[in-house]
N, C-alpha and C positions, 0 to 999 in steps of 0.2 A: 313361882314361874310366871313370867310376863305373857299375857295373851293379847295379841294384836287384833284389831278389827272388830266389827260387829257382825254377827250372824244375821241372815235375812229371815230367821225363824220368827214367827209372830210371838207376841208375849203370851205366856201361858198362865199368868197369875194376875188377879185384879189389882194387886198392889203396885205393879210396875206401871204407874200412871204418869209417864213423862210428859204427855201431851194434855194432861188435865181433862180427861174424857169421862171421869168417873160419874159425873152427874147424868150424862147421856146413857151410860151403861146401866147405872142403877135405876134410871127411869124406865128403860126397856125391860129390865128384870121385873120391876114391880108390875108393869103392864102385862107381861106374858104370864105372870103368876095368877093374876086375878081377872084376866080378860074373858069375855064371852067366847065360847068355842062353837064351831071350828073357826080358826083364825089363821091367816097367812100374812107374814111380814117380810118385806124385801129390804135387805141392807144394800143400798145402792152406792156405788163409788168406783172410781178407776182402780186398776191394779195398783197395789201398794199403798192404798189409803187406810188400811188397817181393819178391813172387814173380818178377817180371821182372828185378829187380836180381840175384836169386840166379841166374837162368838166364844172364844176361849174364856174371856173374862166373865161373860154372862153364865156360861156353863159352870164355871168354878164357883160362882156365887150361889147358883141354884143347887148344885150338888152338895154344897156345905149345909144347906137346910135339911136335906134328905127327905123333904116332903114332895117336891116336884121332880118327877122322873125326867131325865134328859137323854137324848140319843143324838149321836153325831154321825153324819154320813158325808164323806168327801168324794164328790163326783169325779174329781180329777184323778185321784188314785185309782178308782175303778175303771175309768175310761182308758187308762193306759193299756189295759188288757181286754177291755170289753167295749169296743167301738160299734157293736151292732146290737142284737137283741139282748145279750147278756147284761148290758148296762141297766136295762129297765128291770129285769128280774133281780139283779144284784141290789138295786135300790130297795125293793120290797123285802127281799130276804135279809138284807143287812138290818133293817128296822126290826124285822121279826126276830132275828138272832140277838139283837141288842136287848129287846124286851125279854127274851128268854133268860138272859143273864141277870135280870133284876130279881130281887127277892119277893117271895110271896106271890108267885105267878102260877096260874093254873096251866101246867105244861100241856094239857090236852088242847087248850086253845092255840098254843104255839104250833102244835102238830097239825091242827086243823088248817091253819094258813098255809103251811108247807104242803099239805096234801092237796089243797085246792089249787095252789100255784103250780104244783107239779103236773096236775091234770090239765092245765090250760095249754092250748096251742098258742103260746105267747108270741111267737114270731108272726103268726097270722094276725093276732090282735095289733101288734106293732105295725104291720103292713097296712091294716085298715086305717090306723092313725095317720100313716104317711100319705095314704091315697086321698084322705079327706081334704078338700080344697077350700074350706071356709075358715073363718076365725072365731065363729060363735061356738064356744066350748059346750054350751048346753046342747046344741045340735050335734056336736061331736059325740057326746055321751049318747044321744038318741040314736046316732048312726051305729055306734057300737052295739047298743041294746037291740036294735032292729035288724042287725046284720043277719043273724040266724038264731034260732031258739037256743041252740047249745051254747053259743058264745054268750048270749044274754044271761043265761043261767049261771055260767062260769064267772062272769064279771060280778053279777049280783051276789053270788055266793062268796066270792073273794072279799068284796066290800063288807059283807055282813060278818064274816069270820074275823076280818081285820078290825072292824069296829068293836066286836066283842072282846078281842084281845086287848085293844087299847083301853077300853072301859075297865077291864079287870086289872090291868097294870097301873093305870092312873090312880086307882084307889081313892076317888073323890077329888083329886087335884088335877090341874092341867098337866098334860105331858108335852114337853117341848122338844120338837125334832129339828135339829140344826142341819141344814144342807149347805155345804160349803163348796166354794170354787166352781159354781155353775158357769161363771163368766170366763173360766179358763178352758171350757169345752169349745169345740168348733160350734159357732153360733146356731147352725141348723140342728145339731145334736142337742144343744141346750134347750131349744124350743120344743123338740120332740119329747125330751124328758119332762119338761114342764107340763106338757099336755097329758102325759101319763100320770104324773104326780097329782094333777088336778082331780083325777078320778078318785083319789084317796085322801084328798084334803078335807072333804066335807064330813069329817068324822068327829063326833062329840068328844070333848076333853083333849082334842089335838090342837097344838099350836105349831105351825111350821115357820121357821125363820130361815130365809133363803139369802145367801150371799150372791147377788146377781146385779150386774151393771145394766141399766135400762137400754143403753146403746147396743149391747150385745143381743138383747132380746129383739130389738128392731132389726138388726142385721139378720138374725136367724129367721124371723118372720118373712122378711123379703127374700132371703135365700131359699126358703121353702115354698112360699106362695107367690113369689114374683116381686120384682122391684117396683111395680106400680102400686103396691099396697100403700095407701095413704097414711099420713101420720095419725089421723083419727082412728083408723082401723087398728094400727099397731098399738095405740094407747088403749083401745077397747080390749084387745087381747090381753094386755098386761093387767088391766083393771079387773078382768074376770078371774084372774089367778090371784092377784094380790089385793088384800083388803086394806093393808096399811103399808105405804111406802115410807122408808126411813133413809134419807140421804146422809152419808157420812159427813160429820160436821168439820170438814177440813179447814174451812175458813176460820174456825175458832181454835184450831190446834195451837198449842203454845210452843212454837218453834224455839223461842228464846230459852225456855226451860230445858228443852231437849239439847240445845247447844251447850248450855251451862253444865248439864249432867254428863254430857259426852266428852266435851273438850276441856272441861275444868277451867283453869285460869289461863289457858293458852292465849286468849285474845284480849284479856283485860278490858280496856275501855273501847274495844272495837266490836263488842258483841252486837250492839244495836245496828251498826252499819251492815254486818253480815246478815242479820235477821232481815233487814229491809231488802238487801240484794237477793237473798234466797226467795223471799215472797214475791218479788217483782220478776223473777226469772224462772226459777224451778217450781215455785209453788210449794205448799205445805204437804208434800208427799213423804211419809215416813220411810218408804223403801228407797226412794231417791236419796234421802238424807243419809241412810246407812251406806249406800254406795259412795256418796261424797266423803263420808268420814273414812271409809276404808282406803280410798285413793289418797286422801290427805295423810293418813298415818304411814302409808307406804312411802310417800315422797319425803316425809321428814326422816324416815329411817335411811332412805337412799342418800339424803343430804348429809347425814352423819358419817356415811361411809366414804364420801368424797374427800379427796385430799384438801380441797379448798372449801369444804363445807362449813366448818365452824359451827358455833352455837347461834341458832336463829333467834332474832329478837321478835317480840310479839307482833310488830307490824309486818315483819317479813313472813311470819307464819300466816298472818291473815292475807297477805298478798298471794301466797301459794294457794290458799283456800279459794281466794277470789278467782284465780285462773282456772281452778277446777270447776267452780260454779258456772263460769262462762262456757267451759268445755262441755259440761253436761247439759246446760240449758240449750245450746245450739252448737253442735260440732261444726256445722258449716260456717257459722259466724266466727267461731274460734279459729278455724283454718284460714279464713280470710284475714283475720287479725294478724296471724302469724305471717301470712304471705305479704301483707301490706307493710309490715314493720321491718325496715332495714336497720333501725336503731331506735333509741328511746324518743328521739325528736320526731321521726316519721310516725311512730306509734301514737304520740301525743296529737299530732296533726290529724291522723286518721280518726282517732276517737272523738276529737273536738268537732269533726265535721258532722257528727250525728246529733249534736245538741238539739234537744227539743223534739226529736222524732219518736221518742218513747220506744226505743228498740233495746235489744240486749246490749249493744255497744254503748248506747246512751246511758243505760243503767250502770254499766261498768265504769264509764268515765266519771259519773257522779260519785260512785263508791270510792274510786281512786282519790278523788279530790278530798273526800271526807277522811279517808285513811291518812293521806298526806298531812292534813291539818291536825289530826289527832296525834300523829307521830311527832310533828313539830312541837306541839304543845307539851308532849311528854319528853321532849329533847332526846328522842331515840334515834332520829335520822340526822345524819351529818352530811353536809355538802351536796350529795346527790339528791335529785328531785324524785318524787314518788314514781314518775314514769321511768327513770333510770333503774330504780329498784325493781319495779314490776317487770320491766323488759329483761333484766338479768335473771329473774327467777322463773319467767314464763317458759323458758326452754326445758326446765325440770318437769313441768306439768305435761309435756308432750308424750311422755312414756305411758300415760294412762289414756291417751286419745285413741279413738277407734279408727282414725285414719291418719295418714302421714301429715306431719306439720312441715311442709316443704322448706320454708324459709330458714328454719333452725339448722338445717344441714349447711346452710350457706353463711352461718353467723360469722365465721372467721374471714369470709371474703368481703372486703370493704374497700371500695375505690378511694384512693388518696390523690390520684392524678390521672388526667385523661389527655390524650393527644388527638386533635382534630385538624386535618390538613397540616400536620407537623407542628401545630401550635400546642404547647404544653399548658394545661389549665389545672390549677389545684382544685380538688373537691374533697368533701368529707364523708359523703354518703352516696349510695346508688341513686337516690333522688337527685342530688346535685349533679351527678354524672349524666343522667338522662336529660335533665333540663339544659345543661351547658352544651351537650351534644346537639340537641334539637335547635337551640338558639344559634349556635355557630353554623350549623349546616343550612338552616333556613335563611339566615342573614346573607349567605353567599348564593342562595338559589331562591330568592324571594318571588320570582315570576312563576315558580312551580308550586307555591304553597297551596293555592286553591285546588289545583288538580290532584295533589297528593291527599288533601283532606277528604276529597270526594271519591277517592279510589278505594278498592277493596283491601288494599294493604294498610290502610290507616284505621286504627281502632283506639287510639289514645289521645287524639288531637281534634279539637272542635272550636268553632267560633259561635256555636249555638248555646246560649246560656241555659236553655231548657234541658239540655243533655247533662247538665251538671248534677242532676238528681240521680243519674245512673251510678251503679256501684263503683265503676272504674274511676269515676270523678268524685268519689267521696272526699278524697284529698286531691287537690289540683294546684297547678302553678300557672300564673299568667305569664306567658313568654315575653321577653324584652326584645322586640324587633325594631331595629334601627330604621328611622325614617318611615314608619308605618303607623297608621292610626288603628289598624286592625287588632282586635283583641283575640288572641288565640289562647285556649286553655289546654294544658297538657295534664291528663289524668295520671296521678302518681300512686293510686291505691292498688299497687301491684307489687309482686315480688321481683327479685333480682333477675330471674330467667325471663319474665315477661318484659322487663325493661330492655334487656339486651336483645330480645326478639324484635321489639319495636324499633330499636336502633338499626338492626339488620334490615328491616322492612324499608325504612327511610333511605338507607344507603343503597339498597337494591333499586328503589324507585328512581333515585337520582343517578343510577348507573355508575356508582363510585367504585374505584378499584379496591381490592382487599387492603386492609390495614390503613384505610383512610381515617378510621376511628379506632383508637386503642384505649382500653382502660387498664390502669395499673393499681395494684395493691403494693405500695412501696416500690420495690424493684421488680415485682412479679407481674407479668402480663396475665390479666384475668378475663379479658375479652378483646376481640378485634372483629371488625365486620368481615364477612366472607367475600 
């Protein structure tokens, strides 16, 4: 039975090493097995960079030896139902219960922890933590201890019984406690939990491995203690909790291997082009890659179901994937590309206007040129240019877009003839139509050009070359005005509706009667001024 798509579940076995991370994982495993305790390690990285997969792989390797005890606590799962005091007690109880499940454990020590924890007014303890306004954790401990004799004794007793339990369970080896998904908590809650955890981290034989993004810690500190907390104080807070930071090695992820393992031979000689485009736009994020693959697989299935779908050639498959990469890298740029592209020629003009700007569109254009060259060398592509092929396939990618791709609704509307003052002028695109409309109208009303350009109704026409850097002028046309040395630039990086709206604005400014300007698609009227 065929199974489509890739689940977003993290890898659960160390053998699934598509990104060639085993050297990092094995290095961490060796370190936590033999390091001096107590020790705390932070796995740092954005969402989707593989922190949970690292934890799963490390735990699987350690569990295989059966010497080093491991415990896993997922803060996100508990926080769904425990967003107040219970999250903190759940953390300690979860570790306690996990130790209870290990073999050769003195059960009385497990019960001691439960008993002490049950007797603590933990909500008051948590309130004390919340009310403390410093970031020096040593002083926080001092504040807890000195708050009152009863609480001091309770915290000290809990730490002592917990330490005895860990020492008994570790049996001469390091015990590794994995705390996952801290950065999925609301930042302030994550910081509060870290503060509570700090009180139990300085236990002999204990190694804490925390999946936490540093930026989340900073947000949490400032959310709790005020936005004026300096970078130095935020770092000091982090350093007091974490003895060893480990940043996920995303720059060294082998995306090419993941593509080959996932897509197989779909892309043949285009693999390196896709790898470069992904790294320059999306970055090496495994979660993003999975979403990309799922969207791609859906579109290829949809294409098979279309009456005109046919069998996709490798370069066509890579063009579909290219469209999806741009869509996921920047949906706003993707939407602008759709809006600015009336046909393959206008798309080419729009993309070429970004050359050298190091943008998503610039990366797209360079990728298309490389794909076109490779397709030509493989004799896969006939007659059509790579822009023709990409334009024809781009409409398919719109179904996975998070926002509407407006121009693709208008794909069937294509001006072939316009009428201005009754003069019939052949055109081939909406860009031709707006250019010919403006040229014809302004040549007949040259005395009003300056006043129109500086009016509130004009937003596509300029004589200022400095404005050509703005998005509407990414693609532009220099108007042909008879008997004038004036250089006027008409921005054409717009969709059909924006072009007709600007034609309306010019006609209104010139106070022209309705139907002075009419656009036709063959014999069908598709626009006329009001």
